[in-house]
N, C-alpha and C positions, 0 to 999 in steps of 0.2 A: 504494500500500500504506500502511495506517495503522499507525503504531508504537504499541504499547501498553506501558505501564509497570506492573509488578507492585509493589504496595506490600509491602514486607518488614517483618516485625515485628522490633523490637529492644527489648531490656531492659537496664537497667544495674543492677548490684549493687555496693554499697559496703560496705567494712569499714574498720575502723581498728584499729591495734595500738599498744600502749604497752609499751616495754621496762621490765621490773621489776628489772633487774640480773641478773648472771650470764647464764644462758641461759634466762631466764624472761620471759614477756610476758603480756599480756592482749589478747585479740581481742574486738572488739565490732562490732555493727551496730545501727543505729537501731531502737529498739523491741524489742530482744532482749537477753536476759541475757548479760553478758560471760562469756568462758571463759578460765580460766588455762591457759596452754600453756607447754611447755618443749621443748628439744631432747630426743630420745630418750636414755635412759641410755647407750647405746652411743656417743653423740656428746657425752658429758659433761653431759647434762641431768639433771634431777631425776626420780626415779621417781614414779609416781602422777599424772602430768599428761597431758593430751591433747597430741599432737604434730602438726606439719604432716604427718608421714608417716601418722598415724592418720587425719587428715582426708582425705588423698589417697585412701587405700583405702576409707574410709567414704563418700566422695563417689560413687565408682563403685557401691558396694553399695547405697546409698540411692537413687541415681538409677535403678538397675535396678528397685528396688521401686516407686518412684513411677510409673515408666513402665509397669510391669506393672499397677499399680492402675488406671491409666487404661484399659488393655485390659480388665481385669475389669469395670469400670463400663460401658464402651462395649459389650462383648459380653454383659453380664449373666451372667458365668460363676459357677458355684456354688463359689466359693472360700471355705473356712471359715477358713483360717489360712495364714500365710506366715512363714517364718523363714529366715534365711540366715546364712551365715558367709562371710567373704572373707579372702583371704590375698594380700598383695602381696610380691613378691620384689624387694628392693632390692639391687643388686649393683654392683660396680665394673666399668666398661666403659672402652673407649678414650676415651670422651667424659666420663668421671668417673662419680660415683655416679648411678645411674638406677634407677627402677622398670622392670624388664624385662617383668614380667607380673603380672596380677592374676587370681585365680581366685575366682569367686563361686559358692557352692553353696547355691541356694535349695531349701528344702523347702516344697512347696505341697500343702496338704490340701484336697481337693475333696469335695463331698458327693454327687456323681453320677458314677458310673464312665463314663457316656456322654460326659462332658465332658473326659475325659483328653486326647484328641488336640487339641481346641480350646485347652485350657489349655497344652499343650506349645507349640503354635503361638503363643500369646499371649506366653509367656516368651521365645520366639525373637524375636518382633517387638519386645518390650521391649529385648532385647539389641541388636538392630539399630538401634533408635531412641533409645537412651540418649544424651542429648546430652553428658554428662560423658565417657563412654567414647569417643564419637566425636570428642572434642576432644583426645585423648591420642595420643602415639606408642606408649604401652605396649600390649602384647597383653592383651586382656581375654577370658577364657574363662568361659562360664557352664555349669555342670553341674547341671541341675535334677533334683530327685527329686520326682515327683508321686505322692502317696499318697491313698488313699481313706479318708475319715473312717470311724471305727468305727460311726457312726450313718448308715446309708444308707436 
């Protein structure tokens, strides 16, 4: 019997942070604009700044979108628009503060009613394949709303 080896892909992502005093910092990555961040106001941070908690919820939400966009391109689905909102629940547990669930509510506008079922299956596949959500212990729920464009 001949043993075969499967080449696995791997990618490395790097960021750097700089403390700016109090509960404020700057995060950056090569070739990208830096972002000012803070702890959330409920944890004595300053209002009006992005927080690690925002990034956590946003990472799940945007990963779902990007994974869905891949499905749209691959299947050539007639998607006219995509909007979403996400909400993460951070609560005290026996193991400390944790995000226990994230709910993403995408609204997907399609231009052909015959593609509604395929579009629903595509967002379900995106949810299943979202690498950020798959990397978490947090429960992630997707509640899609597929609507027909007013121009059909």
